[in-house]
N, C-alpha and C positions, 0 to 999 in steps of 0.2 A: 583333274575335275574340280570345281568349284566348291567351295564348303557353302553348305546353303540347309535351310531347314524349310521343309515345303509341308503347307495342309493343303491335300484333296478336296476342295470345294463343290465337288461336283460327281454325281455319280459315275458320268460318262468319262471322268478325267478330261473335261476340256475347260475346266474354271480351274485355277491355283492362286492360291495366295502366299505370297514368299513373306517370311518374319524379318528378309534382311535386303537391303537396298545392295548388296555385292551381287547376291544371286541374280536379282535383276540384270546387271552386268555382263553376267557370265554365258557368252556365246555357247560355250559347251553344254549347259543346263538348255538355255532355249531351245538349241537343237535336238538334245536328249528328250525334253518335254513334247515336242515339234508346236512350239509356242509362234502364232502367228498374230498375237495381237497382245499387247502391253499397258497396263493404266497403269502409272506412277502419282500417286496420290501424295506427293511431297514439293518442296520447294526445290528440292535438288534436280539437278539435271542429267539426263544419263546420254552418253557420247550414243548417236545412233549409227547403227550398223548399218541400216536399210533392209535389216530381213525380216522385219515387223513391222505392223501399223501401232504406232504411238500414240494416246492421250495422256498428255500431261496436266496433270489439276494441283493448280498452284495452292496447296494449305500447309499451314502449320500447326503443328502437335500442341494447339495449346488450348485451353478449354473455352475460349472464347472464338474460335475458328468455325467458320460457318461450313461444314460438309453439306449439311442438307442441300443448300442451292445445287451444287454438283450431279445429286444421286440421279436426277431423269438422263443427265447427258452419261452418264457411265453404265448405269442399266440399259440405255440404248446404244451404248457403244458396243457392250457384250453379247446382247440380243442380236446385234448386227453380224458380229463375229462368229455367233455359233450358226446362223442364218447359209453363212458363206462356207461352214464346216471348220470353222477357225479354232484355234486352242487361245485361251486368255490367261496370262500372268498378271496377278494385282499386287503389288507392292509397297510399301512406304519404307519409313526408317526403321523402326522397332517391331511393326508388326502386331500391334498392341492393340489401335484401335481405328485408325484411317483405314487401313486395307481389310480389317475388319468387317466395318461399317459398311464400304461398298459391297463386301459380299453378301452380308445380312440383308441389303436394298434389295440384290438382287434376286436373293431367294424368296424373298418376303412377294415381292413380283410374279415369280414361278407359282405360288403358292395361291395367292388372291385372283391368278388371272384364269 
């Protein structure tokens, strides 16, 4: 099994956030969690295996990067995945700010909807 640290971000276990780029690359992990959709919030590219639908958000981890402009796209992607009965894994490189921001934006959408 691949080394990883995951935070379950949704009570139905359908939204997961990874603190590791390596975890997102791990087919065993994706299969174990039933991941159908993957959001990469980083400039590094994953090798696609075709067993998931992938959204790549090219954002560097700097204080000048504008993640806000991408949040409507990520929240729509997550919502569409859930409507299809999918499970989403969101990752960046360190799991500190970018992937966490995407999860927080989606949760805010649920709260205010």
